[in-house]
N, C-alpha and C positions, 0 to 999 in steps of 0.2 A: 073592340080590341081585347085580346086576352093578355094578361099579365104574366111574364116570364117567372119561373122559380128562381128565388135567390138563395145563396147560402146564409144560413142563419150564423153570423159571426160569433155570438157569444157561445153558442153549443159547440162550434169549431175550435174555439180557444179552450173549452173544457176538454175537448178530445185530444188536443195537442198536449195539454197539461198531463193527461193519463199516459200518453206516448212517451213523454219526458220522464215520467216516473217509472214506466216500464224500461226505458233505456238505462236508467240509473241501476235499476235491480238486475238488468242483464249483465252488467259488469260486476256488481257487488257479489252475486250469488256465486258465480264460478270462482271468483277470486277467493271467497271464503272457503269453498270446497277444496280448492288447491292447498291453501293454507293448513286446513285441517287434515288433509290427507298426508301431507309431508311429515308430520311429526306423530300422528296418532298414538301417543304414548300415555297421554294424561286423560283423565275423565273429561276435562273441559273441551278437549278436541272433538268428542262425541256430541256434546251439546252445541258446538260451533257448526259441526256437520249438520245436524238436524235444523238449526236456524238457517243455514245456507240452502238447504233444500226447500224449506218453506219460502225464502226469498226468491228462488228460482220459479216456484209455483205461482207467486205473486206477480212476478214479471210476465209470465204467461197470461194470467187473468187480466192484469191492466192492458196488456197489448191488445187482446180481444175486445175489452171494453172500450178501449181508445178508438180502435178501428170502427166498432159499431157506432160510437158516438159521432166520429167525423162523418161517416156514411148517412147517419140520421140528420146531421146538420145540412147536408146537400140535397137528399132526396126525400125526406119526410115531409108530408103535407102540414102546413101549419094550420091551426084552428082559427076560424074567423070570429 
């Protein structure tokens, strides 16, 4: 009798944590971009804009890494 594949729960939880971090960055980045663009009069607004763009890039990276980790938890073969 063959054993069916099971989802590795610990890896799945790690993937969901990454997706949660991505979700937080998806709201924080655009909010900071909006704040920095409404007043763009002071030099600190340019620094906030750069940080906001980096947060948006981090959101994209975390989303891809989270999806990859979740898929690995479901479909990757476990070493014996």
